Backbone bond lengths (Angstrom), bond angles and torsions (degrees), N, CA, C in turn:
res aa  C-N    CA-C-N  psi(-1)  N-CA   C-N-CA  omega(-1)  CA-C   N-CA-C  phi
1 X - - - 1.480 - - 1.522 111.02 -
2 X 1.339 118.35 144.33 1.466 119.09 174.78 1.494 111.11 -71.83
3 X 1.346 115.76 164.51 1.440 122.30 176.27 1.541 109.53 -56.90
4 X 1.324 116.05 135.66 1.470 120.71 179.85 1.467 114.68 84.26
5 X 1.337 120.20 -3.91 1.433 119.85 179.79 1.570 110.96 -82.04
6 X 1.319 114.68 153.51 1.452 122.67 -179.26 1.471 108.89 -126.11
7 X 1.335 118.78 133.49 1.473 120.54 175.69 1.531 111.80 -62.82
8 X 1.309 118.31 145.10 1.437 120.88 177.59 1.544 109.96 -94.21
9 X 1.336 116.62 113.61 1.447 121.94 178.14 1.496 114.01 56.24
10 X 1.338 118.00 29.23 1.446 122.30 178.93 1.502 114.42 71.51
11 X 1.340 117.86 10.55 1.471 120.23 -179.81 1.507 113.52 -98.03
12 X 1.349 116.42 -162.50 1.459 118.76 -173.74 1.525 114.67 -81.19
13 X 1.337 116.69 -11.04 1.449 119.75 179.48 1.509 110.38 -88.85
14 X 1.360 115.12 158.90 1.457 119.46 179.58 1.529 108.34 -144.73
15 X 1.344 113.28 165.14 1.452 118.45 176.80 1.504 110.76 -141.06
16 X 1.317 117.75 150.18 1.471 123.44 178.71 1.540 111.60 -107.55
17 X 1.306 115.19 -17.45 1.462 120.37 174.97 1.491 112.44 -152.44
18 X 1.291 115.97 160.33 1.453 122.43 -178.58 1.563 107.90 -128.25
19 X 1.330 115.79 159.54 1.472 119.80 172.47 1.464 110.48 -94.89
20 X 1.336 116.03 130.61 1.485 121.84 171.15 1.500 107.36 -86.72
21 X 1.328 117.33 118.50 1.468 122.23 -178.02 1.495 110.17 -96.71
22 X 1.310 114.79 146.79 1.462 121.02 178.98 1.535 108.51 -138.35
23 X 1.325 116.86 151.63 1.438 120.43 174.96 1.489 114.45 -76.54
24 X 1.374 117.17 -20.58 1.426 120.35 -171.83 1.523 112.88 -128.36
25 X 1.325 116.67 14.64 1.452 120.13 177.26 1.478 110.44 -151.98
26 X 1.363 115.17 164.68 1.443 119.87 176.90 1.489 112.49 -65.83
27 X 1.340 117.63 151.25 1.465 120.36 177.25 1.524 109.23 -67.23
28 X 1.347 113.80 152.34 1.481 118.29 177.88 1.519 109.70 -135.94
29 X 1.314 115.62 142.62 1.481 118.79 -178.32 1.540 111.58 -74.24
30 X 1.318 116.02 144.78 1.471 123.49 175.95 1.501 107.82 -131.58
31 X 1.314 117.84 128.91 1.458 120.26 179.45 1.559 107.60 -62.94
32 X 1.342 114.22 144.57 1.460 118.01 179.05 1.472 113.56 -55.08
33 X 1.367 116.33 -39.09 1.445 119.43 -178.75 1.525 113.70 -69.10
34 X 1.333 117.45 -16.07 1.452 121.56 179.57 1.540 114.65 -96.45
35 X 1.352 115.13 -4.01 1.444 118.53 175.10 1.531 112.54 -63.63
36 X 1.331 120.39 146.37 1.450 121.36 170.56 1.511 110.59 -52.68
37 X 1.306 117.50 141.20 1.464 119.48 -176.30 1.532 112.97 -56.23
38 X 1.280 117.63 -40.12 1.439 121.08 -178.13 1.558 110.41 -64.04
39 X 1.316 116.73 -38.70 1.456 122.64 178.77 1.549 109.68 -66.76
40 X 1.362 112.59 -49.20 1.464 117.31 -179.39 1.506 113.25 -62.08
41 X 1.303 115.83 -35.28 1.478 119.32 178.36 1.523 112.22 -69.03
42 X 1.312 115.67 -41.54 1.506 120.04 177.81 1.530 110.71 -61.42
43 X 1.327 116.46 -41.89 1.437 121.32 179.50 1.516 112.24 -68.22
44 X 1.299 119.68 -36.33 1.437 122.58 -165.11 1.549 114.23 -104.44
45 X 1.287 118.71 -22.79 1.438 120.34 -174.96 1.528 112.57 -60.90
46 X 1.341 119.72 139.01 1.453 122.22 174.59 1.525 109.95 -60.85
47 X 1.347 115.18 143.50 1.476 120.11 179.01 1.572 106.57 -87.97
48 X 1.289 112.17 154.01 1.459 119.75 179.66 1.537 110.86 -73.14
49 X 1.299 118.65 174.35 1.427 120.63 177.32 1.534 112.64 -59.71
50 X 1.254 118.27 146.99 1.482 124.45 178.61 1.505 108.23 -110.25
51 X 1.337 118.17 107.56 1.426 123.60 -176.72 1.520 111.79 53.23
52 X 1.349 114.67 38.51 1.454 119.50 179.55 1.494 115.08 83.96
53 X 1.338 117.42 -0.32 1.459 122.79 -179.63 1.509 108.85 -102.98
54 X 1.339 115.81 141.95 1.453 121.66 177.92 1.544 108.48 -62.83
55 X 1.353 115.09 126.04 1.467 119.56 179.28 1.510 111.28 -65.50
56 X 1.320 118.82 125.35 1.445 124.41 176.15 1.543 105.78 -160.41
57 X 1.306 118.59 153.43 1.484 119.09 176.50 1.507 111.87 -57.56
58 X 1.337 116.53 132.71 1.434 121.07 171.73 1.478 117.67 103.50
59 X 1.350 117.47 10.12 1.506 115.08 170.29 1.505 109.58 -64.79
60 X 1.304 117.68 139.33 1.468 122.32 -169.58 1.559 110.49 -114.36
61 X 1.347 114.70 124.62 1.464 122.46 171.58 1.546 107.74 -98.60
62 X 1.262 116.65 120.92 1.405 121.12 175.83 1.519 113.34 -86.85
63 X 1.271 118.04 133.79 1.437 124.78 -176.55 1.489 111.70 -87.33
64 X 1.355 116.17 124.39 1.459 125.35 179.39 1.532 107.12 -123.27
65 X 1.354 117.74 88.43 1.448 121.57 176.15 1.464 112.03 -89.61
66 X 1.335 115.33 118.27 1.489 119.37 177.06 1.498 106.39 -106.91
67 X 1.296 116.25 59.97 1.464 125.76 -176.33 1.526 111.15 -126.18
68 X 1.347 119.63 156.29 1.424 122.59 174.61 1.573 112.75 -85.86
69 X 1.350 116.46 -11.15 1.437 118.50 -165.99 1.536 114.94 -137.88
70 X 1.282 119.68 20.34 1.483 119.53 174.77 1.495 110.35 -65.69
71 X 1.341 119.73 153.41 1.436 122.12 -167.26 1.500 112.81 -66.37
72 X 1.322 117.36 -30.07 1.499 120.45 -175.23 1.492 116.01 -106.42
73 X 1.349 116.26 -41.70 1.466 120.79 -172.84 1.523 110.70 -130.50
74 X 1.336 118.60 24.66 1.451 118.67 178.16 1.500 113.33 -60.16
75 X 1.347 118.20 133.43 1.430 121.79 178.67 1.529 114.68 86.71
76 X 1.329 117.74 -5.51 1.435 118.88 -178.11 1.537 113.51 -87.47
77 X 1.331 116.05 -26.78 1.456 118.99 -170.57 1.551 111.06 -129.92
78 X 1.323 117.28 19.19 1.489 118.27 -175.96 1.529 113.86 -96.63
79 X 1.346 117.52 -5.37 1.465 119.24 175.62 1.496 109.76 -70.69
80 X 1.326 118.46 162.11 1.440 122.08 -177.40 1.565 108.28 -61.74
81 X 1.309 115.54 128.22 1.427 123.11 177.95 1.502 115.61 83.80
82 X 1.384 116.93 -15.66 1.477 121.37 -177.21 1.527 111.85 -69.29
83 X 1.328 117.16 -40.69 1.436 118.95 -177.97 1.518 112.56 -64.44
84 X 1.338 116.16 -46.38 1.504 118.25 177.57 1.487 111.59 -63.32
85 X 1.359 118.94 -38.31 1.453 122.03 177.50 1.532 110.93 -60.75
86 X 1.353 116.25 -43.09 1.419 117.91 179.39 1.533 111.44 -67.32
87 X 1.331 117.94 -37.57 1.477 119.41 175.75 1.504 110.63 -60.15
88 X 1.311 118.39 -45.33 1.432 121.14 179.26 1.573 112.16 -60.22
89 X 1.333 114.77 -38.72 1.444 119.63 177.33 1.544 109.70 -64.34
90 X 1.280 118.91 -43.49 1.454 121.56 -179.95 1.571 110.21 -65.14
91 X 1.328 115.28 -37.58 1.505 119.12 177.47 1.536 107.21 -63.15
92 X 1.304 120.45 -44.83 1.447 123.77 179.02 1.527 111.28 -58.72
93 X 1.320 115.58 -33.48 1.469 118.77 -177.80 1.529 113.09 -83.09
94 X 1.369 117.58 -6.39 1.432 119.93 173.37 1.499 116.41 116.65
95 X 1.315 118.45 13.66 1.482 121.73 176.83 1.569 108.89 -61.68
96 X 1.323 114.85 139.49 1.457 121.93 178.73 1.550 110.27 -90.79
97 X 1.325 117.66 -30.06 1.458 126.78 -177.58 1.527 106.37 -143.48
98 X 1.301 117.80 149.93 1.449 121.54 172.76 1.521 110.22 -118.53
99 X 1.339 114.84 134.65 1.472 121.77 -173.84 1.547 106.64 -114.86
100 X 1.335 116.35 114.10 1.453 121.12 -175.81 1.561 109.39 -101.87
101 X 1.302 117.37 127.76 1.449 118.14 178.86 1.567 110.06 -132.40
102 X 1.391 114.32 142.14 1.420 119.64 -179.59 1.528 115.03 -119.29
103 X 1.334 117.03 9.98 1.465 122.99 176.82 1.489 108.49 -138.35
104 X 1.325 116.06 122.30 1.461 116.93 177.20 1.541 109.46 -73.11
105 X 1.342 113.62 139.70 1.455 121.00 175.26 1.522 110.04 -118.49
106 X 1.323 118.10 25.74 1.455 121.18 172.58 1.511 109.92 -64.65
107 X 1.339 117.46 159.79 1.481 119.39 175.37 1.512 112.46 -54.33
108 X 1.335 116.68 127.34 1.461 122.84 178.55 1.489 114.76 86.18
109 X 1.341 119.76 3.80 1.417 121.97 -175.33 1.524 111.58 -69.73
110 X 1.338 116.44 146.97 1.461 123.15 -179.67 1.482 108.28 -88.63
111 X 1.371 118.20 133.35 1.498 118.82 175.59 1.551 113.66 -58.28
112 X 1.288 115.57 152.59 1.474 125.49 -176.80 1.520 106.85 -111.43
113 X 1.353 119.27 131.45 1.458 122.16 173.32 1.542 108.78 -54.48
114 X 1.325 115.71 146.35 1.462 120.31 -176.55 1.508 111.97 -62.82
115 X 1.337 119.50 -41.19 1.433 120.26 -179.70 1.513 111.53 -62.20
116 X 1.317 116.19 -38.87 1.467 121.13 177.93 1.539 111.28 -66.42
117 X 1.277 116.69 -41.74 1.476 120.35 177.54 1.500 109.69 -62.01
118 X 1.308 116.73 -47.12 1.483 120.82 -179.79 1.558 109.30 -59.52
119 X 1.328 114.84 -44.10 1.493 117.66 -178.95 1.565 111.16 -61.51
120 X 1.330 115.83 -29.37 1.462 119.84 -179.47 1.592 109.76 -75.73
121 X 1.283 115.75 -44.65 1.500 116.41 -167.32 1.521 113.36 -94.61
122 X 1.335 119.87 -32.25 1.464 120.72 -172.13 1.532 111.48 -60.18
123 X 1.358 120.42 -48.48 1.491 118.15 -179.35 1.500 112.94 -64.64
124 X 1.344 119.13 -34.51 1.422 120.36 177.74 1.505 113.47 -64.60
125 X 1.346 115.32 -44.59 1.449 120.34 178.07 1.542 110.42 -63.21
126 X 1.341 115.67 -43.55 1.433 118.42 -179.76 1.548 111.62 -61.86
127 X 1.334 115.86 -42.75 1.464 119.79 178.07 1.486 113.44 -62.35
128 X 1.351 115.70 -43.35 1.461 120.96 178.25 1.491 113.11 -67.24
129 X 1.345 116.98 -39.82 1.456 120.11 177.52 1.539 110.53 -61.72
130 X 1.312 114.98 -37.03 1.500 118.41 177.54 1.457 112.06 -70.47
131 X 1.336 118.30 -44.76 1.481 123.51 -173.68 1.526 112.80 -77.44
132 X 1.347 115.41 -31.52 1.462 121.23 -174.77 1.562 109.05 -128.60
133 X 1.333 117.35 69.75 1.450 119.42 -172.50 1.493 114.53 -61.17
134 X 1.294 120.22 -21.89 1.455 122.62 -179.46 1.534 114.37 -98.52
135 X 1.307 115.15 2.15 1.471 119.52 179.79 1.559 111.06 -90.48
136 X 1.338 117.18 121.52 1.452 118.83 175.71 1.518 109.62 -66.21
137 X 1.321 113.98 137.09 1.526 119.45 -178.10 1.515 108.97 -117.84
138 X 1.309 117.32 141.79 1.428 126.13 -178.59 1.495 110.39 -118.94
139 X 1.347 118.38 144.64 1.456 121.15 172.13 1.523 110.14 -109.67
140 X 1.295 117.23 123.47 1.456 124.19 -177.57 1.561 105.78 -97.21
141 X 1.315 114.92 98.94 1.471 117.87 -177.44 1.512 109.81 -156.82
142 X 1.363 115.89 160.71 1.445 122.10 172.53 1.471 113.37 -102.04
143 X 1.329 117.02 -2.42 1.492 121.60 -169.23 1.528 112.39 -113.11
144 X 1.318 114.06 132.98 1.477 120.76 -176.60 1.526 109.55 -64.50
145 X 1.322 117.39 -40.16 1.482 120.04 -177.26 1.534 111.77 -63.86
146 X 1.348 113.65 -38.70 1.482 118.17 177.21 1.497 111.42 -68.00
147 X 1.311 117.82 -41.56 1.417 122.16 178.24 1.558 109.22 -62.75
148 X 1.299 118.00 -44.81 1.476 118.31 -178.83 1.527 110.51 -62.51
149 X 1.346 119.56 -40.25 1.438 120.43 176.19 1.528 111.03 -64.36
150 X 1.296 117.96 -35.24 1.457 120.99 179.53 1.511 110.10 -69.65
151 X 1.363 119.13 -39.64 1.419 120.50 177.24 1.520 111.74 -64.61
152 X 1.342 117.02 -37.87 1.438 120.26 176.00 1.570 111.13 -61.67
153 X 1.320 116.35 -30.02 1.466 121.67 -176.81 1.523 112.92 -85.02
154 X 1.409 115.40 -17.76 1.479 116.39 177.82 1.518 114.30 132.89
155 X 1.349 120.32 1.75 1.428 120.20 179.42 1.579 107.89 -82.09
156 X 1.335 114.53 155.52 1.459 119.62 178.84 1.546 113.13 -128.87
157 X 1.340 117.64 -19.87 1.419 122.62 -178.06 1.551 110.05 -105.69
158 X 1.360 116.62 126.89 1.432 124.88 179.71 1.549 108.90 -99.29
159 X 1.292 117.03 102.06 1.495 122.71 -177.63 1.509 108.60 -100.97
160 X 1.326 116.90 102.01 1.449 122.70 -174.60 1.519 110.54 -114.45
161 X 1.361 117.07 116.22 1.459 118.38 -178.90 1.511 114.30 -68.11
162 X 1.333 117.86 -10.18 1.475 121.63 178.05 1.521 111.81 -102.54
163 X 1.292 118.37 8.74 1.501 122.53 178.65 1.545 110.02 57.93
164 X 1.336 116.55 40.11 1.462 123.65 177.11 1.566 112.04 64.93
165 X 1.339 114.81 32.52 1.476 119.55 176.74 1.524 114.55 -100.66
166 X 1.319 116.87 -27.43 1.420 122.44 -169.08 1.525 112.39 -69.14
167 X 1.298 116.25 -43.61 1.504 123.18 -174.75 1.515 106.27 -113.04
168 X 1.361 116.33 120.81 1.468 120.10 -178.24 1.521 114.39 -61.55
169 X 1.317 118.64 -16.94 1.444 123.08 179.39 1.525 113.34 -92.68
170 X 1.345 116.21 -7.75 1.481 119.95 -173.58 1.496 113.12 -65.44
171 X 1.317 116.46 -44.05 1.472 121.11 -175.01 1.566 109.58 -59.16
172 X 1.281 116.28 -51.61 1.493 119.25 -176.41 1.511 109.93 -64.46
173 X 1.349 117.17 -38.48 1.478 121.76 178.71 1.538 108.65 -63.60
174 X 1.325 118.36 -44.90 1.471 120.44 178.82 1.477 112.75 -60.80
175 X 1.332 117.13 -43.16 1.438 121.67 -179.96 1.537 112.20 -64.31
176 X 1.334 114.95 -35.11 1.469 119.65 -175.55 1.510 114.67 -84.62
177 X 1.355 117.39 -35.60 1.443 120.76 -166.82 1.534 116.47 -123.73
178 X 1.374 116.00 -26.65 1.438 115.34 -176.37 1.487 114.36 -78.86
179 X 1.326 117.48 138.53 1.443 119.53 173.16 1.507 112.72 -67.07
180 X 1.383 112.78 -42.68 1.481 119.51 176.68 1.518 106.39 -142.35
181 X 1.329 114.29 160.13 1.434 119.06 171.40 1.542 111.14 -130.33
182 X 1.307 116.45 149.53 1.461 122.17 175.21 1.520 107.84 -113.51
183 X 1.381 115.27 118.01 1.435 121.29 179.32 1.529 107.56 -99.75
184 X 1.321 116.81 116.25 1.444 122.12 -176.95 1.519 108.83 -109.12
185 X 1.337 117.76 144.23 1.407 119.54 170.37 1.498 112.19 -85.10
186 X 1.328 114.63 132.52 1.465 120.35 174.05 1.501 109.18 -145.85
187 X 1.343 117.37 148.57 1.415 124.19 177.76 1.472 110.85 -104.37
188 X 1.367 119.76 127.45 1.449 123.27 -178.75 1.551 112.35 58.21
189 X 1.305 118.44 -154.66 1.423 121.40 178.22 1.518 111.94 -114.91
190 X 1.324 118.68 168.20 1.489 117.70 -174.49 1.514 116.06 -54.88
191 X 1.302 118.34 -28.18 1.493 120.32 -176.98 1.534 110.80 -72.43
192 X 1.346 118.08 -26.60 1.495 122.10 -173.37 1.484 116.97 -124.39
193 X 1.336 117.75 -3.20 1.450 122.45 -164.76 1.523 109.84 -67.18
194 X 1.294 119.46 -24.22 1.505 121.20 -178.47 1.535 112.17 -98.70
195 X 1.330 117.81 13.57 1.406 122.15 176.55 1.542 110.85 -83.93
196 X 1.322 115.68 83.86 1.488 123.11 177.44 1.494 111.71 55.29
197 X 1.322 119.13 60.80 1.513 120.95 176.90 1.480 111.82 -67.17
198 X 1.342 118.64 136.36 1.471 123.50 -177.96 1.488 111.60 -131.94
199 X 1.333 118.33 145.43 1.438 123.59 174.87 1.505 109.76 -140.52
200 X 1.399 115.18 149.83 1.419 119.06 174.89 1.528 109.82 -71.43
201 X 1.303 115.96 -44.94 1.499 123.76 179.43 1.536 103.91 -150.68
202 X 1.294 117.43 100.28 1.488 117.98 -167.54 1.472 114.13 -60.23
203 X 1.301 118.40 -38.74 1.473 119.81 178.40 1.542 112.49 -62.10
204 X 1.339 115.09 -48.41 1.468 119.15 -177.88 1.565 110.14 -71.85
205 X 1.298 116.50 -37.22 1.430 120.25 -179.57 1.523 111.51 -62.27
206 X 1.331 115.06 -46.50 1.454 119.27 179.31 1.541 112.12 -69.26
207 X 1.341 115.72 -37.24 1.464 120.77 176.26 1.528 110.89 -61.01
208 X 1.304 114.87 -48.85 1.447 119.59 -176.29 1.533 111.84 -65.69
209 X 1.304 116.19 -35.61 1.488 119.26 176.14 1.526 110.03 -65.12
210 X 1.311 116.95 -45.67 1.457 118.34 177.94 1.512 113.14 -65.60
211 X 1.324 117.25 -38.58 1.428 120.52 175.20 1.551 111.75 -56.43
212 X 1.336 115.92 -43.52 1.476 121.39 179.52 1.502 108.63 -63.60
213 X 1.346 118.56 -45.24 1.471 120.19 -179.02 1.528 112.12 -66.67
214 X 1.338 117.21 -37.77 1.444 118.40 173.71 1.511 113.28 -59.49
215 X 1.358 116.14 -42.75 1.438 121.89 178.24 1.495 110.31 -62.52
216 X 1.331 119.68 -42.26 1.474 123.51 176.43 1.528 111.05 -60.69
217 X 1.333 114.18 -44.97 1.470 116.85 179.10 1.525 113.12 -63.93
218 X 1.345 116.66 -39.23 1.428 119.18 179.42 1.530 110.98 -65.18
219 X 1.331 115.30 -41.02 1.469 120.10 178.21 1.550 111.63 -61.88
220 X 1.352 116.68 -26.06 1.437 119.44 178.78 1.519 112.32 -88.18
221 X 1.362 117.74 0.02 1.434 121.05 178.50 1.454 116.91 102.72
222 X 1.321 117.70 11.98 1.465 120.08 177.71 1.527 109.16 -101.93
223 X 1.299 121.12 108.98 1.465 119.76 -176.81 1.537 111.33 -74.40
224 X 1.352 115.20 159.52 1.487 120.29 -178.79 1.499 111.72 -57.65
225 X 1.281 119.60 -28.83 1.436 121.95 179.78 1.536 112.73 -64.20
226 X 1.366 115.99 -16.83 1.470 120.98 178.74 1.511 112.36 -104.78
227 X 1.353 117.03 7.96 1.439 121.66 -176.50 1.474 112.79 -114.21
228 X 1.374 114.62 132.50 1.439 122.45 166.58 1.533 109.12 -104.60
229 X 1.317 119.20 147.51 1.466 120.34 176.10 1.509 108.95 -120.83
230 X 1.302 116.11 143.97 1.443 125.16 -173.31 1.558 108.88 -134.80
231 X 1.349 118.73 119.75 1.458 118.92 178.91 1.511 116.56 -67.18
232 X 1.321 117.50 -10.67 1.467 119.17 173.46 1.537 115.80 74.81
233 X 1.306 115.94 51.13 1.485 119.75 179.58 1.516 108.40 -57.19
234 X 1.349 113.96 130.09 1.450 120.28 176.76 1.573 114.33 84.33
235 X 1.265 118.90 -5.09 1.479 120.76 -177.52 1.549 108.10 -100.93
236 X 1.350 115.42 87.43 1.431 119.63 -177.87 1.494 111.72 76.49
237 X 1.369 117.40 41.68 1.482 122.43 179.34 1.512 107.85 -138.70
238 X 1.364 114.94 146.67 1.431 121.67 169.83 1.520 109.17 -85.92
239 X 1.316 113.27 176.34 1.502 118.83 177.51 1.560 109.36 -57.28
240 X 1.291 118.95 -44.74 1.442 120.81 -179.65 1.486 113.49 -67.04
241 X 1.365 117.84 -34.46 1.480 119.71 176.10 1.536 108.27 -66.67
242 X 1.328 118.96 -43.75 1.462 121.26 178.63 1.496 111.58 -57.28
243 X 1.309 117.48 -47.01 1.473 121.54 -175.82 1.520 108.96 -66.93
244 X 1.309 120.31 -39.17 1.419 122.44 178.27 1.534 112.87 -62.92
245 X 1.331 114.76 -40.74 1.462 118.58 175.71 1.526 112.50 -65.84
246 X 1.315 116.71 -40.49 1.461 118.67 179.14 1.501 111.00 -67.23
247 X 1.318 118.27 -37.69 1.501 118.05 177.27 1.542 110.61 -66.22
248 X 1.339 116.92 -29.35 1.444 120.01 -173.27 1.555 114.22 -106.08
249 X 1.357 117.83 20.23 1.448 119.30 -175.25 1.526 114.02 -53.44
250 X 1.303 115.44 -36.43 1.510 118.29 -177.19 1.526 110.88 -59.08
251 X 1.306 119.38 -25.48 1.471 120.37 179.07 1.504 110.44 -56.07
252 X 1.295 119.81 -35.63 1.489 121.85 -172.05 1.513 112.55 -72.11
253 X 1.317 117.69 -11.71 1.461 118.52 172.45 1.533 110.59 -67.64
254 X 1.316 116.73 -17.95 1.457 120.15 177.83 1.494 113.90 -68.73
255 X 1.321 117.87 -8.98 1.470 122.90 176.98 1.509 110.44 -80.68
256 X 1.293 117.51 -10.05 1.529 119.25 179.17 1.485 112.25 76.62
257 X 1.310 119.62 13.57 1.482 121.64 177.12 1.561 109.13 -119.49
258 X 1.310 115.05 163.36 1.437 120.13 172.88 1.525 106.43 -70.27
259 X 1.355 114.39 147.09 1.463 119.51 -175.89 1.509 110.12 -107.68
260 X 1.293 116.58 137.55 1.467 124.60 177.70 1.550 107.32 -116.35
261 X 1.358 115.05 139.35 1.458 118.52 175.70 1.508 107.32 -124.42
262 X 1.339 117.78 131.97 1.413 124.34 174.89 1.551 108.39 -121.65
263 X 1.308 117.05 92.89 1.491 120.09 178.31 1.524 112.75 -126.61
264 X 1.289 115.96 8.21 1.487 122.05 -172.37 1.538 111.13 -59.30
265 X 1.334 115.66 124.55 1.469 123.82 173.59 1.513 113.46 62.38
266 X 1.305 122.21 14.13 1.467 120.76 -170.21 1.530 112.76 -74.69
267 X 1.286 113.89 165.57 1.491 122.30 -171.13 1.509 111.54 -57.06
268 X 1.326 118.17 -40.63 1.447 120.13 -177.55 1.546 112.04 -55.54
269 X 1.336 115.89 -34.73 1.469 119.17 178.63 1.513 110.36 -65.84
270 X 1.351 115.96 -40.89 1.447 119.03 176.03 1.533 111.34 -66.26
271 X 1.327 119.87 -36.75 1.416 121.16 178.99 1.522 110.17 -64.31
272 X 1.282 118.22 -43.29 1.476 122.52 179.48 1.498 114.49 -67.59
273 X 1.312 115.64 -35.13 1.473 119.13 -173.40 1.502 115.55 -103.96
274 X 1.329 117.14 -12.71 1.485 121.88 -175.50 1.475 113.62 78.33
275 X 1.336 117.52 17.03 1.460 121.72 179.77 1.491 108.73 -99.78
276 X 1.366 116.65 107.72 1.411 121.21 -173.89 1.515 114.42 -77.59
277 X 1.345 118.54 -39.26 1.486 121.33 -175.09 1.510 107.83 -76.03
278 X 1.338 116.56 124.80 1.457 121.38 -176.30 1.557 112.10 -57.81
279 X 1.333 118.19 -43.54 1.525 117.73 -178.43 1.461 113.49 -64.25
280 X 1.367 117.69 -15.13 1.478 119.86 179.31 1.484 113.81 -89.86
281 X 1.340 116.57 4.28 1.499 121.81 -175.57 1.521 110.73 -96.40
282 X 1.294 118.31 22.20 1.472 123.47 178.05 1.506 114.00 -58.99
283 X 1.337 119.75 -53.26 1.454 119.34 179.05 1.540 113.65 -57.10
284 X 1.343 118.51 -41.05 1.432 120.05 176.41 1.500 111.93 -66.44
285 X 1.311 118.27 -36.13 1.492 123.25 178.62 1.540 109.08 -62.93
286 X 1.340 116.03 -44.40 1.441 118.68 179.97 1.530 112.24 -67.10
287 X 1.315 116.03 -33.67 1.504 119.63 177.18 1.543 109.41 -64.27
288 X 1.342 116.24 -41.45 1.486 118.56 178.04 1.526 109.82 -66.27
289 X 1.359 117.79 -40.77 1.443 120.48 178.05 1.531 111.21 -56.75
290 X 1.333 114.93 -45.54 1.487 119.06 -179.31 1.545 112.41 -61.42
291 X 1.323 115.89 -39.27 1.444 119.64 173.79 1.501 112.44 -62.01
292 X 1.301 117.05 -41.26 1.481 121.75 176.04 1.518 112.34 -61.90
293 X 1.330 115.91 -40.98 1.473 119.80 175.87 1.505 110.59 -60.12
294 X 1.287 116.64 -41.72 1.471 122.88 -175.56 1.545 109.38 -68.29
295 X 1.319 117.85 -13.54 1.480 120.80 174.94 1.540 110.46 -110.90
296 X 1.309 116.65 16.87 1.476 121.75 169.96 1.505 115.29 78.93
297 X 1.306 118.00 17.08 1.496 120.78 179.63 1.556 108.50 -64.77
298 X 1.312 114.67 129.90 1.463 117.51 -174.84 1.428 117.50 -84.55
299 X 1.370 116.28 -28.76 1.487 121.57 -173.90 1.515 109.81 -129.87
300 X 1.314 117.66 130.42 1.440 127.23 176.27 1.506 109.55 -115.66
301 X 1.321 117.17 120.58 1.467 122.16 174.00 1.477 110.07 -94.58
302 X 1.390 117.86 115.22 1.477 119.79 -169.74 1.477 111.46 -139.81
303 X 1.322 115.44 154.77 1.463 120.46 170.55 1.525 112.50 -81.03
304 X 1.295 116.77 -33.91 1.483 122.67 -168.37 1.574 109.28 -106.64
305 X 1.258 116.15 86.33 1.464 122.06 -173.58 1.569 110.33 -67.96
306 X 1.296 116.05 -49.05 1.479 117.88 -172.05 1.533 110.35 -61.13
307 X 1.310 118.39 -43.50 1.435 123.03 -176.65 1.519 108.62 -69.83
308 X 1.347 117.83 -43.41 1.486 118.90 -177.75 1.495 109.78 -70.95
309 X 1.315 118.64 -32.39 1.508 122.18 178.18 1.510 108.82 -60.21
310 X 1.292 118.46 -40.70 1.461 119.10 177.94 1.529 112.58 -59.48
311 X 1.351 114.33 -42.51 1.468 118.67 -178.36 1.554 108.79 -65.72
312 X 1.310 115.19 -40.18 1.491 118.92 178.86 1.509 111.00 -63.24
313 X 1.285 118.26 -41.87 1.435 122.61 -177.92 1.546 110.40 -62.36
314 X 1.330 116.79 -41.06 1.448 122.99 178.59 1.534 109.83 -67.74
315 X 1.299 115.78 -44.72 1.462 119.13 178.86 1.508 112.31 -61.99
316 X 1.325 115.62 -43.96 1.478 117.58 179.88 1.536 112.81 -66.37
317 X 1.339 116.30 -34.42 1.466 118.13 177.47 1.492 111.57 -65.25
318 X 1.335 117.75 -31.92 1.465 123.14 179.30 1.536 112.75 -79.60
319 X 1.324 118.06 -31.42 1.427 120.36 -167.29 1.521 114.38 -115.83
320 X 1.287 118.71 -21.79 1.462 119.18 -174.22 1.532 114.57 -100.51
321 X 1.302 117.70 -13.44 1.430 119.86 177.68 1.507 112.13 -76.84
322 X 1.347 115.79 145.27 1.459 119.72 -178.15 1.518 111.08 -54.71
323 X 1.328 115.48 131.53 1.449 122.46 175.65 1.518 113.42 85.25
324 X 1.391 115.94 1.01 1.441 120.35 -179.25 1.521 110.15 -112.58
325 X 1.303 120.64 4.85 1.463 121.97 -174.94 1.520 109.49 -70.51
326 X 1.310 116.01 137.46 1.449 121.14 177.39 1.521 110.07 -155.48
327 X 1.280 115.85 158.35 1.466 118.34 179.54 1.535 109.49 -91.06
């Protein structure tokens, strides 16, 4: 690293200056050495293990949707045994963590009764916990009762698209039982979140919301080392909002938590490329993943593990080997 450079989140990337953002003025560069010590430390400190895995850019969470209506793969893995089989396939392709969800949160999705959601996810998690005892498992849910059933079956990560706001019992449950939690930014609920979303400054608004949720989680007894933050691409955001967040992903390292990005196959990729069918958006998804890696994002939540794993391997060869580090 050159003189004055600071490592980004303890990883192979570094920076010599940062942009100071403002809601009412243009951004201005600040030398890394001139940043307040608390800010510099939050940006640079190594992150703790993620579900027992060493924190580094490019950990992959494989998506296992056992739903009839998810935007990309609804109905493909909800038959008996299909969800666990898909999870095993993703593990064989190189997934580091598997995320099991039983309720679609796509725009316009209809809520699922808790008992039905539990019936969808619990047997899949139990099967995967038995078949893959060393594989960390995540439950993708807004509901404390569903998360509790998932923890009983073998899950350890609580991935909540509402940042533990939807269910009043979720925060205490996460503090008591979850190994880690993922706090995601979302606006409104799935049925209304895409109804003309507006922000004063999308990067700062999302950052401030996540900072508030991290503070709430800490106050409940969940340390930052157990928290992932996710800017929530596509959850109450326009195309321009999504692009602004992707350009500014490195900002979220300032929260002092590992960063997770879930942009796989999402609508904005189709809008930009003219590819309507979600399963055909794999190349665009990999391109977004590579941009995230180049901003030090530690965790990528994706449908297509094999393809994204190749991109991660190339990125790591370029950036993690001695003498090859660059920002």
